[in-house]
CHARMM internal coordinates of N, CA and C (Angstrom, degrees):
IC EDIT
DIST 1 N 1 CA 1.4447
DIST 1 CA 1 C 1.5280
ANGL 1 N 1 CA 1 C 108.70
DIST 1 C 2 N 1.3056
ANGL 1 CA 1 C 2 N 116.32
DIHE 1 N 1 CA 1 C 2 N 136.52
DIST 2 N 2 CA 1.4631
ANGL 1 C 2 N 2 CA 121.81
DIHE 1 CA 1 C 2 N 2 CA 178.07
DIST 2 CA 2 C 1.5198
ANGL 2 N 2 CA 2 C 109.98
DIHE 1 C 2 N 2 CA 2 C -107.37
DIST 2 C 3 N 1.3157
ANGL 2 CA 2 C 3 N 115.29
DIHE 2 N 2 CA 2 C 3 N 147.05
DIST 3 N 3 CA 1.4571
ANGL 2 C 3 N 3 CA 120.80
DIHE 2 CA 2 C 3 N 3 CA 179.30
DIST 3 CA 3 C 1.5201
ANGL 3 N 3 CA 3 C 110.33
DIHE 2 C 3 N 3 CA 3 C -111.85
DIST 3 C 4 N 1.3205
ANGL 3 CA 3 C 4 N 114.57
DIHE 3 N 3 CA 3 C 4 N 149.20
DIST 4 N 4 CA 1.4586
ANGL 3 C 4 N 4 CA 122.38
DIHE 3 CA 3 C 4 N 4 CA 179.93
DIST 4 CA 4 C 1.5304
ANGL 4 N 4 CA 4 C 108.15
DIHE 3 C 4 N 4 CA 4 C -93.14
DIST 4 C 5 N 1.3045
ANGL 4 CA 4 C 5 N 116.85
DIHE 4 N 4 CA 4 C 5 N 108.00
DIST 5 N 5 CA 1.4621
ANGL 4 C 5 N 5 CA 121.83
DIHE 4 CA 4 C 5 N 5 CA -177.08
DIST 5 CA 5 C 1.5295
ANGL 5 N 5 CA 5 C 112.72
DIHE 4 C 5 N 5 CA 5 C -100.66
DIST 5 C 6 N 1.3358
ANGL 5 CA 5 C 6 N 117.57
DIHE 5 N 5 CA 5 C 6 N 18.44
DIST 6 N 6 CA 1.4653
ANGL 5 C 6 N 6 CA 119.40
DIHE 5 CA 5 C 6 N 6 CA -178.70
DIST 6 CA 6 C 1.5283
ANGL 6 N 6 CA 6 C 112.42
DIHE 5 C 6 N 6 CA 6 C -59.32
DIST 6 C 7 N 1.3236
ANGL 6 CA 6 C 7 N 116.39
DIHE 6 N 6 CA 6 C 7 N -41.15
DIST 7 N 7 CA 1.4659
ANGL 6 C 7 N 7 CA 119.50
DIHE 6 CA 6 C 7 N 7 CA 179.97
DIST 7 CA 7 C 1.5318
ANGL 7 N 7 CA 7 C 110.29
DIHE 6 C 7 N 7 CA 7 C -65.51
DIST 7 C 8 N 1.3133
ANGL 7 CA 7 C 8 N 116.87
DIHE 7 N 7 CA 7 C 8 N -41.18
DIST 8 N 8 CA 1.4624
ANGL 7 C 8 N 8 CA 121.40
DIHE 7 CA 7 C 8 N 8 CA 177.53
DIST 8 CA 8 C 1.5296
ANGL 8 N 8 CA 8 C 110.22
DIHE 7 C 8 N 8 CA 8 C -63.89
DIST 8 C 9 N 1.3095
ANGL 8 CA 8 C 9 N 117.17
DIHE 8 N 8 CA 8 C 9 N -43.48
DIST 9 N 9 CA 1.4728
ANGL 8 C 9 N 9 CA 121.20
DIHE 8 CA 8 C 9 N 9 CA 178.32
DIST 9 CA 9 C 1.5261
ANGL 9 N 9 CA 9 C 110.79
DIHE 8 C 9 N 9 CA 9 C -60.09
DIST 9 C 10 N 1.3312
ANGL 9 CA 9 C 10 N 115.94
DIHE 9 N 9 CA 9 C 10 N -40.43
DIST 10 N 10 CA 1.4630
ANGL 9 C 10 N 10 CA 120.49
DIHE 9 CA 9 C 10 N 10 CA 178.13
DIST 10 CA 10 C 1.5193
ANGL 10 N 10 CA 10 C 111.92
DIHE 9 C 10 N 10 CA 10 C -62.48
DIST 10 C 11 N 1.3237
ANGL 10 CA 10 C 11 N 116.12
DIHE 10 N 10 CA 10 C 11 N -42.20
DIST 11 N 11 CA 1.4696
ANGL 10 C 11 N 11 CA 120.78
DIHE 10 CA 10 C 11 N 11 CA 179.35
DIST 11 CA 11 C 1.5285
ANGL 11 N 11 CA 11 C 110.57
DIHE 10 C 11 N 11 CA 11 C -67.25
DIST 11 C 12 N 1.3260
ANGL 11 CA 11 C 12 N 116.79
DIHE 11 N 11 CA 11 C 12 N -38.78
DIST 12 N 12 CA 1.4731
ANGL 11 C 12 N 12 CA 120.93
DIHE 11 CA 11 C 12 N 12 CA 177.26
DIST 12 CA 12 C 1.5272
ANGL 12 N 12 CA 12 C 109.81
DIHE 11 C 12 N 12 CA 12 C -61.55
DIST 12 C 13 N 1.3248
ANGL 12 CA 12 C 13 N 116.52
DIHE 12 N 12 CA 12 C 13 N -46.17
DIST 13 N 13 CA 1.4636
ANGL 12 C 13 N 13 CA 121.18
DIHE 12 CA 12 C 13 N 13 CA -179.51
DIST 13 CA 13 C 1.5276
ANGL 13 N 13 CA 13 C 110.74
DIHE 12 C 13 N 13 CA 13 C -64.62
DIST 13 C 14 N 1.3274
ANGL 13 CA 13 C 14 N 115.95
DIHE 13 N 13 CA 13 C 14 N -41.21
DIST 14 N 14 CA 1.4670
ANGL 13 C 14 N 14 CA 121.04
DIHE 13 CA 13 C 14 N 14 CA 179.70
DIST 14 CA 14 C 1.5336
ANGL 14 N 14 CA 14 C 111.50
DIHE 13 C 14 N 14 CA 14 C -61.43
DIST 14 C 15 N 1.3129
ANGL 14 CA 14 C 15 N 116.79
DIHE 14 N 14 CA 14 C 15 N -43.71
DIST 15 N 15 CA 1.4724
ANGL 14 C 15 N 15 CA 121.26
DIHE 14 CA 14 C 15 N 15 CA -174.22
DIST 15 CA 15 C 1.5368
ANGL 15 N 15 CA 15 C 112.98
DIHE 14 C 15 N 15 CA 15 C -87.80
DIST 15 C 16 N 1.3513
ANGL 15 CA 15 C 16 N 117.53
DIHE 15 N 15 CA 15 C 16 N -37.96
DIST 16 N 16 CA 1.4699
ANGL 15 C 16 N 16 CA 120.44
DIHE 15 CA 15 C 16 N 16 CA -173.25
DIST 16 CA 16 C 1.5251
ANGL 16 N 16 CA 16 C 114.56
DIHE 15 C 16 N 16 CA 16 C -115.24
DIST 16 C 17 N 1.3023
ANGL 16 CA 16 C 17 N 118.08
DIHE 16 N 16 CA 16 C 17 N -14.85
DIST 17 N 17 CA 1.4599
ANGL 16 C 17 N 17 CA 120.36
DIHE 16 CA 16 C 17 N 17 CA 179.47
DIST 17 CA 17 C 1.5166
ANGL 17 N 17 CA 17 C 113.75
DIHE 16 C 17 N 17 CA 17 C 84.23
DIST 17 C 18 N 1.3340
ANGL 17 CA 17 C 18 N 116.85
DIHE 17 N 17 CA 17 C 18 N -45.99
DIST 18 N 18 CA 1.4646
ANGL 17 C 18 N 18 CA 120.32
DIHE 17 CA 17 C 18 N 18 CA -179.54
DIST 18 CA 18 C 1.5271
ANGL 18 N 18 CA 18 C 110.62
DIHE 17 C 18 N 18 CA 18 C -136.62
DIST 18 C 19 N 1.3245
ANGL 18 CA 18 C 19 N 114.70
DIHE 18 N 18 CA 18 C 19 N 157.03
DIST 19 N 19 CA 1.4639
ANGL 18 C 19 N 19 CA 119.91
DIHE 18 CA 18 C 19 N 19 CA 175.20
DIST 19 CA 19 C 1.5264
ANGL 19 N 19 CA 19 C 110.37
DIHE 18 C 19 N 19 CA 19 C -64.56
DIST 19 C 20 N 1.3134
ANGL 19 CA 19 C 20 N 116.88
DIHE 19 N 19 CA 19 C 20 N -31.44
DIST 20 N 20 CA 1.4650
ANGL 19 C 20 N 20 CA 120.28
DIHE 19 CA 19 C 20 N 20 CA -178.75
DIST 20 CA 20 C 1.5282
ANGL 20 N 20 CA 20 C 111.34
DIHE 19 C 20 N 20 CA 20 C -63.75
DIST 20 C 21 N 1.3237
ANGL 20 CA 20 C 21 N 117.38
DIHE 20 N 20 CA 20 C 21 N -46.18
DIST 21 N 21 CA 1.4701
ANGL 20 C 21 N 21 CA 120.85
DIHE 20 CA 20 C 21 N 21 CA 178.85
DIST 21 CA 21 C 1.5234
ANGL 21 N 21 CA 21 C 110.29
DIHE 20 C 21 N 21 CA 21 C -64.46
DIST 21 C 22 N 1.3302
ANGL 21 CA 21 C 22 N 115.97
DIHE 21 N 21 CA 21 C 22 N -42.11
DIST 22 N 22 CA 1.4655
ANGL 21 C 22 N 22 CA 120.50
DIHE 21 CA 21 C 22 N 22 CA 178.00
DIST 22 CA 22 C 1.5281
ANGL 22 N 22 CA 22 C 110.33
DIHE 21 C 22 N 22 CA 22 C -62.74
DIST 22 C 23 N 1.3209
ANGL 22 CA 22 C 23 N 116.93
DIHE 22 N 22 CA 22 C 23 N -43.56
DIST 23 N 23 CA 1.4691
ANGL 22 C 23 N 23 CA 122.43
DIHE 22 CA 22 C 23 N 23 CA -179.09
DIST 23 CA 23 C 1.5189
ANGL 23 N 23 CA 23 C 111.51
DIHE 22 C 23 N 23 CA 23 C -58.24
DIST 23 C 24 N 1.3266
ANGL 23 CA 23 C 24 N 116.22
DIHE 23 N 23 CA 23 C 24 N -44.08
DIST 24 N 24 CA 1.4667
ANGL 23 C 24 N 24 CA 120.47
DIHE 23 CA 23 C 24 N 24 CA 179.33
DIST 24 CA 24 C 1.5226
ANGL 24 N 24 CA 24 C 110.40
DIHE 23 C 24 N 24 CA 24 C -61.17
DIST 24 C 25 N 1.3241
ANGL 24 CA 24 C 25 N 116.56
DIHE 24 N 24 CA 24 C 25 N -43.63
DIST 25 N 25 CA 1.4674
ANGL 24 C 25 N 25 CA 120.47
DIHE 24 CA 24 C 25 N 25 CA 179.73
DIST 25 CA 25 C 1.5278
ANGL 25 N 25 CA 25 C 111.07
DIHE 24 C 25 N 25 CA 25 C -64.92
DIST 25 C 26 N 1.3240
ANGL 25 CA 25 C 26 N 116.17
DIHE 25 N 25 CA 25 C 26 N -35.65
DIST 26 N 26 CA 1.4628
ANGL 25 C 26 N 26 CA 121.44
DIHE 25 CA 25 C 26 N 26 CA -179.81
DIST 26 CA 26 C 1.5326
ANGL 26 N 26 CA 26 C 111.54
DIHE 25 C 26 N 26 CA 26 C -77.24
DIST 26 C 27 N 1.3406
ANGL 26 CA 26 C 27 N 116.11
DIHE 26 N 26 CA 26 C 27 N -21.44
DIST 27 N 27 CA 1.4641
ANGL 26 C 27 N 27 CA 120.06
DIHE 26 CA 26 C 27 N 27 CA 179.68
DIST 27 CA 27 C 1.5136
ANGL 27 N 27 CA 27 C 113.32
DIHE 26 C 27 N 27 CA 27 C 87.64
DIST 27 C 28 N 1.3289
ANGL 27 CA 27 C 28 N 116.37
DIHE 27 N 27 CA 27 C 28 N 24.00
DIST 28 N 28 CA 1.4661
ANGL 27 C 28 N 28 CA 122.33
DIHE 27 CA 27 C 28 N 28 CA 178.56
DIST 28 CA 28 C 1.5209
ANGL 28 N 28 CA 28 C 109.08
DIHE 27 C 28 N 28 CA 28 C -125.02
DIST 28 C 29 N 1.3223
ANGL 28 CA 28 C 29 N 116.79
DIHE 28 N 28 CA 28 C 29 N 163.12
DIST 29 N 29 CA 1.4626
ANGL 28 C 29 N 29 CA 119.82
DIHE 28 CA 28 C 29 N 29 CA 175.49
DIST 29 CA 29 C 1.5265
ANGL 29 N 29 CA 29 C 109.30
DIHE 28 C 29 N 29 CA 29 C -75.08
DIST 29 C 30 N 1.3272
ANGL 29 CA 29 C 30 N 115.25
DIHE 29 N 29 CA 29 C 30 N 157.38
DIST 30 N 30 CA 1.4606
ANGL 29 C 30 N 30 CA 119.97
DIHE 29 CA 29 C 30 N 30 CA 177.86
DIST 30 CA 30 C 1.5214
ANGL 30 N 30 CA 30 C 110.04
DIHE 29 C 30 N 30 CA 30 C -61.18
DIST 30 C 31 N 1.3220
ANGL 30 CA 30 C 31 N 116.80
DIHE 30 N 30 CA 30 C 31 N -38.16
DIST 31 N 31 CA 1.4641
ANGL 30 C 31 N 31 CA 121.48
DIHE 30 CA 30 C 31 N 31 CA 179.36
DIST 31 CA 31 C 1.5190
ANGL 31 N 31 CA 31 C 111.02
DIHE 30 C 31 N 31 CA 31 C -61.25
DIST 31 C 32 N 1.3220
ANGL 31 CA 31 C 32 N 117.22
DIHE 31 N 31 CA 31 C 32 N -44.44
DIST 32 N 32 CA 1.4634
ANGL 31 C 32 N 32 CA 121.08
DIHE 31 CA 31 C 32 N 32 CA 179.97
DIST 32 CA 32 C 1.5216
ANGL 32 N 32 CA 32 C 110.83
DIHE 31 C 32 N 32 CA 32 C -63.23
DIST 32 C 33 N 1.3263
ANGL 32 CA 32 C 33 N 117.19
DIHE 32 N 32 CA 32 C 33 N -45.16
DIST 33 N 33 CA 1.4691
ANGL 32 C 33 N 33 CA 120.39
DIHE 32 CA 32 C 33 N 33 CA 178.80
DIST 33 CA 33 C 1.5218
ANGL 33 N 33 CA 33 C 109.86
DIHE 32 C 33 N 33 CA 33 C -62.10
DIST 33 C 34 N 1.3227
ANGL 33 CA 33 C 34 N 116.81
DIHE 33 N 33 CA 33 C 34 N -42.33
DIST 34 N 34 CA 1.4588
ANGL 33 C 34 N 34 CA 120.49
DIHE 33 CA 33 C 34 N 34 CA 178.68
DIST 34 CA 34 C 1.5262
ANGL 34 N 34 CA 34 C 110.82
DIHE 33 C 34 N 34 CA 34 C -60.87
DIST 34 C 35 N 1.3130
ANGL 34 CA 34 C 35 N 117.43
DIHE 34 N 34 CA 34 C 35 N -41.81
DIST 35 N 35 CA 1.4641
ANGL 34 C 35 N 35 CA 120.78
DIHE 34 CA 34 C 35 N 35 CA 178.69
DIST 35 CA 35 C 1.5242
ANGL 35 N 35 CA 35 C 111.00
DIHE 34 C 35 N 35 CA 35 C -64.57
DIST 35 C 36 N 1.3041
ANGL 35 CA 35 C 36 N 117.39
DIHE 35 N 35 CA 35 C 36 N -37.21
DIST 36 N 36 CA 1.4634
ANGL 35 C 36 N 36 CA 121.29
DIHE 35 CA 35 C 36 N 36 CA 178.31
DIST 36 CA 36 C 1.5284
ANGL 36 N 36 CA 36 C 110.30
DIHE 35 C 36 N 36 CA 36 C -66.78
DIST 36 C 37 N 1.3224
ANGL 36 CA 36 C 37 N 116.97
DIHE 36 N 36 CA 36 C 37 N -44.25
DIST 37 N 37 CA 1.4641
ANGL 36 C 37 N 37 CA 121.21
DIHE 36 CA 36 C 37 N 37 CA -178.92
DIST 37 CA 37 C 1.5287
ANGL 37 N 37 CA 37 C 112.15
DIHE 36 C 37 N 37 CA 37 C -70.31
DIST 37 C 38 N 1.3302
ANGL 37 CA 37 C 38 N 116.76
DIHE 37 N 37 CA 37 C 38 N -16.71
DIST 38 N 38 CA 1.4664
ANGL 37 C 38 N 38 CA 121.52
DIHE 37 CA 37 C 38 N 38 CA 178.08
DIST 38 CA 38 C 1.5281
ANGL 38 N 38 CA 38 C 112.44
DIHE 37 C 38 N 38 CA 38 C -107.40
DIST 38 C 39 N 1.3366
ANGL 38 CA 38 C 39 N 115.88
DIHE 38 N 38 CA 38 C 39 N 20.39
DIST 39 N 39 CA 1.4667
ANGL 38 C 39 N 39 CA 122.72
DIHE 38 CA 38 C 39 N 39 CA 174.51
DIST 39 CA 39 C 1.5241
ANGL 39 N 39 CA 39 C 114.64
DIHE 38 C 39 N 39 CA 39 C 61.16
DIST 39 C 40 N 1.3167
ANGL 39 CA 39 C 40 N 117.37
DIHE 39 N 39 CA 39 C 40 N 27.48
DIST 40 N 40 CA 1.4700
ANGL 39 C 40 N 40 CA 120.64
DIHE 39 CA 39 C 40 N 40 CA 176.46
DIST 40 CA 40 C 1.5275
ANGL 40 N 40 CA 40 C 110.41
DIHE 39 C 40 N 40 CA 40 C -89.66
DIST 40 C 41 N 1.3410
ANGL 40 CA 40 C 41 N 115.74
DIHE 40 N 40 CA 40 C 41 N -32.98
DIST 41 N 41 CA 1.4637
ANGL 40 C 41 N 41 CA 123.79
DIHE 40 CA 40 C 41 N 41 CA 178.64
DIST 41 CA 41 C 1.5283
ANGL 41 N 41 CA 41 C 106.73
DIHE 40 C 41 N 41 CA 41 C -133.19
DIST 41 C 42 N 1.3284
ANGL 41 CA 41 C 42 N 116.99
DIHE 41 N 41 CA 41 C 42 N 142.74
DIST 42 N 42 CA 1.4660
ANGL 41 C 42 N 42 CA 120.25
DIHE 41 CA 41 C 42 N 42 CA 179.30
DIST 42 CA 42 C 1.5266
ANGL 42 N 42 CA 42 C 111.16
DIHE 41 C 42 N 42 CA 42 C -83.57
DIST 42 C 43 N 1.3191
ANGL 42 CA 42 C 43 N 115.89
DIHE 42 N 42 CA 42 C 43 N 149.70
DIST 43 N 43 CA 1.4592
ANGL 42 C 43 N 43 CA 121.63
DIHE 42 CA 42 C 43 N 43 CA 171.39
DIST 43 CA 43 C 1.5207
ANGL 43 N 43 CA 43 C 108.47
DIHE 42 C 43 N 43 CA 43 C -72.95
DIST 43 C 44 N 1.3245
ANGL 43 CA 43 C 44 N 116.67
DIHE 43 N 43 CA 43 C 44 N 140.02
DIST 44 N 44 CA 1.4624
ANGL 43 C 44 N 44 CA 120.24
DIHE 43 CA 43 C 44 N 44 CA 173.51
DIST 44 CA 44 C 1.5302
ANGL 44 N 44 CA 44 C 107.95
DIHE 43 C 44 N 44 CA 44 C -84.16
DIST 44 C 45 N 1.3147
ANGL 44 CA 44 C 45 N 115.51
DIHE 44 N 44 CA 44 C 45 N 164.40
DIST 45 N 45 CA 1.4614
ANGL 44 C 45 N 45 CA 120.13
DIHE 44 CA 44 C 45 N 45 CA 177.88
DIST 45 CA 45 C 1.5340
ANGL 45 N 45 CA 45 C 110.17
DIHE 44 C 45 N 45 CA 45 C -60.23
DIST 45 C 46 N 1.3119
ANGL 45 CA 45 C 46 N 116.37
DIHE 45 N 45 CA 45 C 46 N -41.55
DIST 46 N 46 CA 1.4695
ANGL 45 C 46 N 46 CA 121.08
DIHE 45 CA 45 C 46 N 46 CA 179.00
DIST 46 CA 46 C 1.5330
ANGL 46 N 46 CA 46 C 111.29
DIHE 45 C 46 N 46 CA 46 C -61.63
DIST 46 C 47 N 1.3397
ANGL 46 CA 46 C 47 N 116.93
DIHE 46 N 46 CA 46 C 47 N -41.94
DIST 47 N 47 CA 1.4689
ANGL 46 C 47 N 47 CA 120.97
DIHE 46 CA 46 C 47 N 47 CA 179.22
DIST 47 CA 47 C 1.5219
ANGL 47 N 47 CA 47 C 111.06
DIHE 46 C 47 N 47 CA 47 C -66.14
DIST 47 C 48 N 1.3221
ANGL 47 CA 47 C 48 N 116.91
DIHE 47 N 47 CA 47 C 48 N -39.10
DIST 48 N 48 CA 1.4667
ANGL 47 C 48 N 48 CA 120.00
DIHE 47 CA 47 C 48 N 48 CA 177.42
DIST 48 CA 48 C 1.5193
ANGL 48 N 48 CA 48 C 110.49
DIHE 47 C 48 N 48 CA 48 C -63.31
DIST 48 C 49 N 1.3220
ANGL 48 CA 48 C 49 N 116.41
DIHE 48 N 48 CA 48 C 49 N -44.89
DIST 49 N 49 CA 1.4628
ANGL 48 C 49 N 49 CA 121.09
DIHE 48 CA 48 C 49 N 49 CA -179.54
DIST 49 CA 49 C 1.5230
ANGL 49 N 49 CA 49 C 110.94
DIHE 48 C 49 N 49 CA 49 C -62.23
DIST 49 C 50 N 1.3246
ANGL 49 CA 49 C 50 N 117.07
DIHE 49 N 49 CA 49 C 50 N -43.93
DIST 50 N 50 CA 1.4679
ANGL 49 C 50 N 50 CA 120.75
DIHE 49 CA 49 C 50 N 50 CA 179.62
DIST 50 CA 50 C 1.5267
ANGL 50 N 50 CA 50 C 110.73
DIHE 49 C 50 N 50 CA 50 C -67.51
DIST 50 C 51 N 1.3355
ANGL 50 CA 50 C 51 N 117.41
DIHE 50 N 50 CA 50 C 51 N -39.42
DIST 51 N 51 CA 1.4628
ANGL 50 C 51 N 51 CA 121.51
DIHE 50 CA 50 C 51 N 51 CA 178.53
DIST 51 CA 51 C 1.5187
ANGL 51 N 51 CA 51 C 110.62
DIHE 50 C 51 N 51 CA 51 C -60.72
DIST 51 C 52 N 1.3233
ANGL 51 CA 51 C 52 N 116.40
DIHE 51 N 51 CA 51 C 52 N -45.46
DIST 52 N 52 CA 1.4648
ANGL 51 C 52 N 52 CA 121.05
DIHE 51 CA 51 C 52 N 52 CA 178.57
DIST 52 CA 52 C 1.5300
ANGL 52 N 52 CA 52 C 109.74
DIHE 51 C 52 N 52 CA 52 C -58.46
DIST 52 C 53 N 1.3151
ANGL 52 CA 52 C 53 N 116.31
DIHE 52 N 52 CA 52 C 53 N -43.11
DIST 53 N 53 CA 1.4698
ANGL 52 C 53 N 53 CA 120.84
DIHE 52 CA 52 C 53 N 53 CA -178.77
DIST 53 CA 53 C 1.5267
ANGL 53 N 53 CA 53 C 111.71
DIHE 52 C 53 N 53 CA 53 C -64.86
DIST 53 C 54 N 1.3321
ANGL 53 CA 53 C 54 N 117.27
DIHE 53 N 53 CA 53 C 54 N -49.77
DIST 54 N 54 CA 1.4688
ANGL 53 C 54 N 54 CA 119.17
DIHE 53 CA 53 C 54 N 54 CA -174.76
DIST 54 CA 54 C 1.5268
ANGL 54 N 54 CA 54 C 113.11
DIHE 53 C 54 N 54 CA 54 C -75.03
DIST 54 C 55 N 1.3379
ANGL 54 CA 54 C 55 N 117.14
DIHE 54 N 54 CA 54 C 55 N -18.88
DIST 55 N 55 CA 1.4646
ANGL 54 C 55 N 55 CA 120.21
DIHE 54 CA 54 C 55 N 55 CA 176.20
DIST 55 CA 55 C 1.5291
ANGL 55 N 55 CA 55 C 111.76
DIHE 54 C 55 N 55 CA 55 C -95.18
DIST 55 C 56 N 1.3272
ANGL 55 CA 55 C 56 N 116.34
DIHE 55 N 55 CA 55 C 56 N 5.44
DIST 56 N 56 CA 1.4706
ANGL 55 C 56 N 56 CA 122.00
DIHE 55 CA 55 C 56 N 56 CA 179.74
DIST 56 CA 56 C 1.5224
ANGL 56 N 56 CA 56 C 112.47
DIHE 55 C 56 N 56 CA 56 C 57.50
DIST 56 C 57 N 1.3241
ANGL 56 CA 56 C 57 N 115.85
DIHE 56 N 56 CA 56 C 57 N 43.08
DIST 57 N 57 CA 1.4581
ANGL 56 C 57 N 57 CA 121.62
DIHE 56 CA 56 C 57 N 57 CA 176.29
DIST 57 CA 57 C 1.5211
ANGL 57 N 57 CA 57 C 108.54
DIHE 56 C 57 N 57 CA 57 C -101.58
DIST 57 C 58 N 1.3245
ANGL 57 CA 57 C 58 N 116.00
DIHE 57 N 57 CA 57 C 58 N 166.41
DIST 58 N 58 CA 1.4623
ANGL 57 C 58 N 58 CA 121.09
DIHE 57 CA 57 C 58 N 58 CA 175.35
DIST 58 CA 58 C 1.5266
ANGL 58 N 58 CA 58 C 108.82
DIHE 57 C 58 N 58 CA 58 C -92.04
DIST 58 C 59 N 1.3138
ANGL 58 CA 58 C 59 N 116.88
DIHE 58 N 58 CA 58 C 59 N 152.56
DIST 59 N 59 CA 1.4659
ANGL 58 C 59 N 59 CA 121.24
DIHE 58 CA 58 C 59 N 59 CA 177.08
DIST 59 CA 59 C 1.5302
ANGL 59 N 59 CA 59 C 109.80
DIHE 58 C 59 N 59 CA 59 C -56.25
DIST 59 C 60 N 1.3207
ANGL 59 CA 59 C 60 N 117.17
DIHE 59 N 59 CA 59 C 60 N -33.68
DIST 60 N 60 CA 1.4696
ANGL 59 C 60 N 60 CA 121.55
DIHE 59 CA 59 C 60 N 60 CA 178.47
DIST 60 CA 60 C 1.5289
ANGL 60 N 60 CA 60 C 112.24
DIHE 59 C 60 N 60 CA 60 C -63.87
DIST 60 C 61 N 1.3313
ANGL 60 CA 60 C 61 N 117.91
DIHE 60 N 60 CA 60 C 61 N -16.33
DIST 61 N 61 CA 1.4686
ANGL 60 C 61 N 61 CA 122.06
DIHE 60 CA 60 C 61 N 61 CA 179.99
DIST 61 CA 61 C 1.5274
ANGL 61 N 61 CA 61 C 112.93
DIHE 60 C 61 N 61 CA 61 C -81.77
DIST 61 C 62 N 1.3251
ANGL 61 CA 61 C 62 N 117.98
DIHE 61 N 61 CA 61 C 62 N -10.81
DIST 62 N 62 CA 1.4675
ANGL 61 C 62 N 62 CA 120.96
DIHE 61 CA 61 C 62 N 62 CA -176.30
DIST 62 CA 62 C 1.5287
ANGL 62 N 62 CA 62 C 112.41
DIHE 61 C 62 N 62 CA 62 C -53.21
DIST 62 C 63 N 1.3324
ANGL 62 CA 62 C 63 N 120.41
DIHE 62 N 62 CA 62 C 63 N -49.49
DIST 63 N 63 CA 1.4753
ANGL 62 C 63 N 63 CA 118.41
DIHE 62 CA 62 C 63 N 63 CA -179.66
DIST 63 CA 63 C 1.5301
ANGL 63 N 63 CA 63 C 113.01
DIHE 62 C 63 N 63 CA 63 C -59.16
DIST 63 C 64 N 1.3120
ANGL 63 CA 63 C 64 N 116.82
DIHE 63 N 63 CA 63 C 64 N -39.19
DIST 64 N 64 CA 1.4623
ANGL 63 C 64 N 64 CA 121.88
DIHE 63 CA 63 C 64 N 64 CA -178.02
DIST 64 CA 64 C 1.5322
ANGL 64 N 64 CA 64 C 112.67
DIHE 63 C 64 N 64 CA 64 C -66.45
DIST 64 C 65 N 1.3247
ANGL 64 CA 64 C 65 N 116.59
DIHE 64 N 64 CA 64 C 65 N -35.12
DIST 65 N 65 CA 1.4648
ANGL 64 C 65 N 65 CA 121.32
DIHE 64 CA 64 C 65 N 65 CA -176.75
DIST 65 CA 65 C 1.5272
ANGL 65 N 65 CA 65 C 114.21
DIHE 64 C 65 N 65 CA 65 C -95.05
DIST 65 C 66 N 1.3361
ANGL 65 CA 65 C 66 N 117.19
DIHE 65 N 65 CA 65 C 66 N -25.15
DIST 66 N 66 CA 1.4643
ANGL 65 C 66 N 66 CA 119.99
DIHE 65 CA 65 C 66 N 66 CA -173.86
DIST 66 CA 66 C 1.5253
ANGL 66 N 66 CA 66 C 115.32
DIHE 65 C 66 N 66 CA 66 C -116.66
DIST 66 C 67 N 1.3187
ANGL 66 CA 66 C 67 N 118.33
DIHE 66 N 66 CA 66 C 67 N -16.70
DIST 67 N 67 CA 1.4620
ANGL 66 C 67 N 67 CA 119.30
DIHE 66 CA 66 C 67 N 67 CA -173.85
DIST 67 CA 67 C 1.5214
ANGL 67 N 67 CA 67 C 113.43
DIHE 66 C 67 N 67 CA 67 C -127.02
DIST 67 C 68 N 1.3167
ANGL 67 CA 67 C 68 N 116.68
DIHE 67 N 67 CA 67 C 68 N 29.72
DIST 68 N 68 CA 1.4596
ANGL 67 C 68 N 68 CA 121.72
DIHE 67 CA 67 C 68 N 68 CA 174.70
DIST 68 CA 68 C 1.5356
ANGL 68 N 68 CA 68 C 106.36
DIHE 67 C 68 N 68 CA 68 C -83.20
DIST 68 C 69 N 1.3224
ANGL 68 CA 68 C 69 N 115.80
DIHE 68 N 68 CA 68 C 69 N 109.42
DIST 69 N 69 CA 1.4676
ANGL 68 C 69 N 69 CA 120.30
DIHE 68 CA 68 C 69 N 69 CA -175.45
DIST 69 CA 69 C 1.5240
ANGL 69 N 69 CA 69 C 109.74
DIHE 68 C 69 N 69 CA 69 C -68.23
DIST 69 C 70 N 1.3071
ANGL 69 CA 69 C 70 N 114.73
DIHE 69 N 69 CA 69 C 70 N 132.79
DIST 70 N 70 CA 1.4611
ANGL 69 C 70 N 70 CA 121.86
DIHE 69 CA 69 C 70 N 70 CA 179.14
DIST 70 CA 70 C 1.5210
ANGL 70 N 70 CA 70 C 108.86
DIHE 69 C 70 N 70 CA 70 C -73.30
DIST 70 C 71 N 1.3111
ANGL 70 CA 70 C 71 N 116.06
DIHE 70 N 70 CA 70 C 71 N 123.98
DIST 71 N 71 CA 1.4621
ANGL 70 C 71 N 71 CA 119.48
DIHE 70 CA 70 C 71 N 71 CA 178.31
DIST 71 CA 71 C 1.5245
ANGL 71 N 71 CA 71 C 109.25
DIHE 70 C 71 N 71 CA 71 C -91.08
DIST 71 C 72 N 1.3085
ANGL 71 CA 71 C 72 N 115.91
DIHE 71 N 71 CA 71 C 72 N 170.34
DIST 72 N 72 CA 1.4682
ANGL 71 C 72 N 72 CA 120.41
DIHE 71 CA 71 C 72 N 72 CA 179.00
DIST 72 CA 72 C 1.5172
ANGL 72 N 72 CA 72 C 111.41
DIHE 71 C 72 N 72 CA 72 C -62.80
DIST 72 C 73 N 1.3376
ANGL 72 CA 72 C 73 N 116.78
DIHE 72 N 72 CA 72 C 73 N -26.72
DIST 73 N 73 CA 1.4615
ANGL 72 C 73 N 73 CA 121.55
DIHE 72 CA 72 C 73 N 73 CA -178.95
DIST 73 CA 73 C 1.5174
ANGL 73 N 73 CA 73 C 112.04
DIHE 72 C 73 N 73 CA 73 C -76.79
DIST 73 C 74 N 1.3541
ANGL 73 CA 73 C 74 N 117.50
DIHE 73 N 73 CA 73 C 74 N -22.98
DIST 74 N 74 CA 1.4702
ANGL 73 C 74 N 74 CA 120.78
DIHE 73 CA 73 C 74 N 74 CA -177.69
DIST 74 CA 74 C 1.4872
ANGL 74 N 74 CA 74 C 108.32
DIHE 73 C 74 N 74 CA 74 C -75.35
END
COOR INIT
IC SEED 1 N 1 CA 1 C
IC BUILD
């Protein structure tokens, strides 16, 4: 199953400008974050929790940002 991370990407760009700056704050390489956002590697629970914190999101936002199933139209 693939997830649609467009909303998450938008929030990353809004808050950090680039995936590289966001990656450093998250403690991962830019390549790893890119692979996660492109459904090559899954986010861990710890990474989701830290992402929510550094993007100033609520824990209740996790499903909206991390579990939006990618449809054939996306």
